[in-house]
C-alpha positions in Angstrom: -87.0 -17.2 -30.6 -86.3 -18.7 -27.2 -82.6 -19.3 -28.2 -82.2 -15.7 -28.9 -82.9 -14.9 -25.3 -81.2 -17.9 -23.7 -77.7 -17.1 -25.2 -77.4 -13.6 -23.8 -78.6 -14.8 -20.4 -76.0 -17.6 -20.4 -73.3 -15.1 -21.5 -74.4 -12.8 -18.7 -74.3 -15.6 -16.2 -70.8 -16.7 -17.3 -69.5 -13.2 -17.1 -71.0 -12.7 -13.7 -69.6 -16.0 -12.5 -66.1 -15.1 -13.8 -66.3 -11.7 -12.1 -67.1 -13.2 -8.8 -63.9 -15.4 -8.8 -60.3 -14.3 -8.3 -57.1 -16.1 -8.0 -54.3 -15.3 -5.5 -50.8 -16.3 -6.6 -48.6 -17.8 -3.9 -46.3 -14.7 -4.1 -49.2 -12.3 -3.4 -51.8 -11.4 -0.8 -55.2 -9.9 -1.7 -57.7 -7.5 -0.3 -61.3 -7.4 -1.3 -62.6 -3.8 -1.3 -66.2 -2.6 -1.4 -66.5 1.1 -2.0 -63.0 1.6 -0.6 -63.6 -0.4 2.6 -61.9 -3.7 3.3 -64.4 -6.6 3.3 -62.1 -9.6 2.9 -58.4 -10.4 3.4 -57.0 -13.4 1.6 -53.4 -14.3 2.4 -53.4 -17.9 1.2 -52.9 -18.9 -2.4 -55.9 -20.2 -4.3 -59.3 -19.2 -5.5 -61.4 -16.5 -3.8 -64.9 -15.2 -4.3 -66.3 -11.7 -4.3 -69.4 -9.9 -5.3 -69.2 -9.1 -9.0 -69.2 -5.5 -10.2 -69.4 -4.2 -6.6 -66.3 -5.5 -5.0 -62.7 -5.2 -6.3 -59.5 -7.1 -5.6 -56.2 -5.4 -4.8 -53.0 -7.5 -4.7 -49.9 -6.9 -2.6 -46.5 -8.6 -2.4 -46.1 -11.5 0.0 -42.4 -11.7 -0.6 -39.5 -10.0 1.3 -38.8 -6.6 -0.3 -35.7 -4.5 -0.3 -35.1 -0.8 0.3 -32.0 1.2 -0.5 -32.1 4.4 1.5 -31.0 7.8 0.1 -27.6 9.0 1.4 -27.8 10.7 4.8 -25.3 13.2 6.2 -24.8 12.4 9.9 -23.0 14.4 12.6 -21.3 12.0 15.0 -20.6 12.4 18.7 -17.1 13.8 17.9 -18.7 16.5 15.6 -17.3 14.6 12.6 -19.6 14.3 9.6 -20.2 11.1 7.6 -22.4 10.3 4.6 -24.3 7.1 5.4 -26.8 5.0 3.5 -28.4 1.7 4.5 -30.2 -1.3 3.0 -33.3 -2.7 4.6 -35.4 -5.8 4.0 -39.1 -5.7 4.9 -42.4 -7.6 4.4 -46.1 -6.9 4.6 -47.6 -8.7 7.7 -50.9 -6.9 8.3 -52.8 -6.2 5.1 -55.5 -4.1 6.9 -53.1 -1.8 8.6 -51.0 -1.6 5.4 -54.0 -0.6 3.3 -54.9 2.1 5.9 -51.4 3.5 6.0 -50.6 3.6 2.3 -54.2 3.9 0.9 -53.9 3.5 -2.9 -50.1 4.0 -3.0 -49.2 0.3 -2.5 -45.6 -0.8 -2.0 -44.2 2.3 -3.6 -45.8 4.5 -0.9 -44.6 2.1 1.7 -41.0 2.4 0.4 -41.2 6.2 0.8 -42.5 5.9 4.4 -39.9 3.3 5.4 -37.1 5.5 3.9 -38.3 8.4 6.1 -38.3 6.2 9.2 -34.7 5.0 8.5 -33.5 8.5 7.7 -34.7 9.5 11.2 -33.4 6.4 13.0 -29.9 6.4 11.5 -28.9 9.9 12.7 -30.6 9.2 16.1 -28.3 6.1 16.6 -25.1 7.3 15.0 -25.3 10.7 16.6 -24.5 9.2 19.9 -21.4 7.3 18.9 -17.8 7.9 17.5 -16.3 7.6 14.1 -14.1 4.7 15.1 -17.1 2.6 16.1 -19.0 3.5 12.9 -16.0 2.7 10.7 -15.0 -0.5 12.5 -15.8 -4.0 11.2 -17.8 -4.8 14.4 -20.8 -2.4 14.1 -23.5 -5.0 14.5 -24.8 -3.3 17.7 -25.4 0.0 15.9 -27.3 -1.7 13.1 -29.4 -3.6 15.7 -30.3 -0.3 17.4 -31.4 1.1 14.1 -33.4 -2.1 13.3 -35.2 -1.9 16.7 -36.3 1.7 16.0 -37.3 0.9 12.4 -39.4 -2.1 13.6 -41.2 0.0 16.2 -42.0 2.8 13.8 -42.9 0.5 10.9 -45.4 -1.5 12.9 -48.1 1.2 12.3 -47.6 0.6 8.6 -48.5 -3.1 8.8 -45.0 -4.2 7.8 -42.1 -5.9 9.6 -38.6 -4.7 9.0 -36.5 -7.9 8.9 -33.0 -6.5 8.7 -31.1 -3.2 8.3 -27.4 -3.0 7.1 -25.2 0.1 6.8 -23.7 -0.1 3.3 -21.7 3.1 3.0 -19.9 5.3 5.5 -17.9 8.0 3.7 -16.7 11.5 4.4 -18.7 14.4 2.8 -17.3 15.6 -0.5 -16.2 18.9 0.9 -14.1 17.1 3.5 -12.5 14.5 1.2 -10.0 17.0 -0.4 -8.8 18.2 3.0 -8.5 14.7 4.3 -6.6 13.5 1.3 -4.3 16.6 1.5 -3.6 15.9 5.2 -2.9 12.2 4.5 -0.6 13.2 1.6 1.3 15.6 3.8 1.7 13.0 6.5 3.1 10.5 3.9 5.5 13.1 2.5 6.7 13.9 6.0 7.3 10.2 6.7 9.1 9.8 3.4 11.3 12.8 4.2 12.1 11.3 7.6 13.0 8.0 6.0 15.2 9.7 3.4 17.0 11.7 6.2 17.5 8.5 8.2 18.8 6.7 5.2 21.2 9.6 4.4 22.4 9.5 8.0 23.0 5.8 7.9 24.8 6.2 4.5 27.1 8.8 6.1 27.9 6.5 9.0 28.6 3.6 6.6 30.8 5.8 4.4 32.7 7.2 7.4 33.2 3.7 8.8 34.5 2.5 5.4 36.9 5.5 5.1 38.2 4.9 8.6 38.7 1.2 7.7 40.6 2.1 4.5 42.9 4.5 6.5 43.5 1.9 9.2 44.1 -0.9 6.7 46.4 1.3 4.6 48.4 2.4 7.7 48.7 -1.2 8.9 49.8 -2.4 5.5 52.4 0.4 5.3 53.6 -0.3 8.8 53.9 -4.0 8.0 55.7 -3.1 4.7 58.2 -0.9 6.5 58.8 -3.7 9.0 59.4 -6.2 6.3 61.6 -3.7 4.4 63.6 -3.0 7.5 64.0 -6.7 8.2 65.1 -7.3 4.6 67.6 -4.4 4.8 68.9 -5.9 8.0 69.2 -9.3 6.4 70.9 -7.8 3.4 73.4 -6.0 5.6 74.0 -9.1 7.6 74.7 -11.1 4.4 77.0 -8.3 3.1 78.8 -8.1 6.4 79.4 -11.8 6.4 80.6 -11.6 2.8 82.9 -8.7 3.7 84.2 -10.5 6.6 84.9 -13.7 4.7 86.6 -12.0 1.7 87.3 -8.2 2.2 89.2 -7.9 -1.1 86.2 -9.3 -3.1 83.8 -7.1 -1.3 86.0 -4.0 -2.1 86.0 -5.1 -5.8 82.1 -5.4 -5.8 81.8 -2.0 -4.2 84.1 -0.5 -6.8 82.1 -2.0 -9.6 79.0 -0.6 -8.1 80.6 2.9 -8.0 81.8 2.5 -11.6 78.2 1.6 -12.7 76.8 4.7 -11.0 79.5 7.2 -12.1 80.4 6.1 -15.6 77.1 6.6 -17.4 77.3 6.3 -21.2 77.2 9.6 -23.0 77.5 12.2 -20.3 80.0 11.0 -17.7 83.6 12.2 -17.5 86.0 11.9 -14.6 89.2 14.0 -14.2 91.5 12.9 -11.4 95.0 11.8 -10.7 96.0 8.6 -12.5 97.2 7.0 -9.2 93.8 7.6 -7.5 92.4 4.6 -5.7 89.2 4.9 -7.8 91.2 3.4 -10.8 92.6 0.5 -8.9 90.5 -1.9 -10.9 90.8 0.1 -14.2 94.5 0.2 -14.5 95.9 -1.8 -17.4 93.8 -2.6 -20.5 90.7 -0.7 -19.3 92.3 2.8 -19.2 94.8 5.1 -20.9 97.4 6.9 -18.7 99.2 10.1 -19.9 102.0 12.1 -18.3 99.8 14.5 -16.3 96.2 13.8 -15.6 94.4 10.7 -16.7 91.1 10.9 -18.5 89.0 7.8 -18.1 87.6 6.6 -21.3 83.8 6.4 -21.0 82.9 2.8 -20.5 79.4 1.6 -21.2 77.6 0.7 -18.1 76.8 -3.0 -17.7 73.4 -4.1 -18.6 71.0 -4.1 -15.6 
């Protein structure tokens, strides 16, 4: 009979003992709550103890967490508008303040509150600067200003903001089409200017080439005329020397040339006196002489 009562007592003791012990992982922090009030904070990994059935344990992340903000439309100092979002890294550093700030919402509630802080800090900082500075590669100073504001505001939440980075800085959708159209028009204008300059350069090259052709052709013709004149002069000199050395032979050659030109086979006839000097070298076997006029028999022209 005694064993019947001992076993339930032992089971109750084991359950009570197990309910009074909790384990904190090295990636977590723990709060012990009693009726919603914080009674114990345990930030080190290991075993912890609490009152069974009365106190409860709530665990929170001890690791660095990330937060991607929602896109924010910001008006810059130059009245230009940009869509900006940021990425932040944060960590819980004061569990008591964190519990009071987020109540039962935990890390999810903290993410919402931090996002609200950044959505206020980003326009506050970027609203005092220009687009060139925001879009430049060296915008560390702007991110440090946002980080300082976020750290100051997040201290009341029991968290520390470690870093803030601007991840996107784009034009609003309604401005993109106008911006692209303006860029396209500028590129088309530059292309038209380049085409016009190319056409002008082509005209200059073509005109220069035409002028060069005319100049070279004129120079070639002038040189040809000079050479032709020199050749004619040389020919005349040779003919003059030949005529001076043997006038009779020169007269014979001239007569043969005249015969070649005048007596063309098939359509050449000459009617003249038989004692004409033209027949000086045709009298005899080459011609037929009658009583009145003499008709020269057509003689084939010598082969050229």
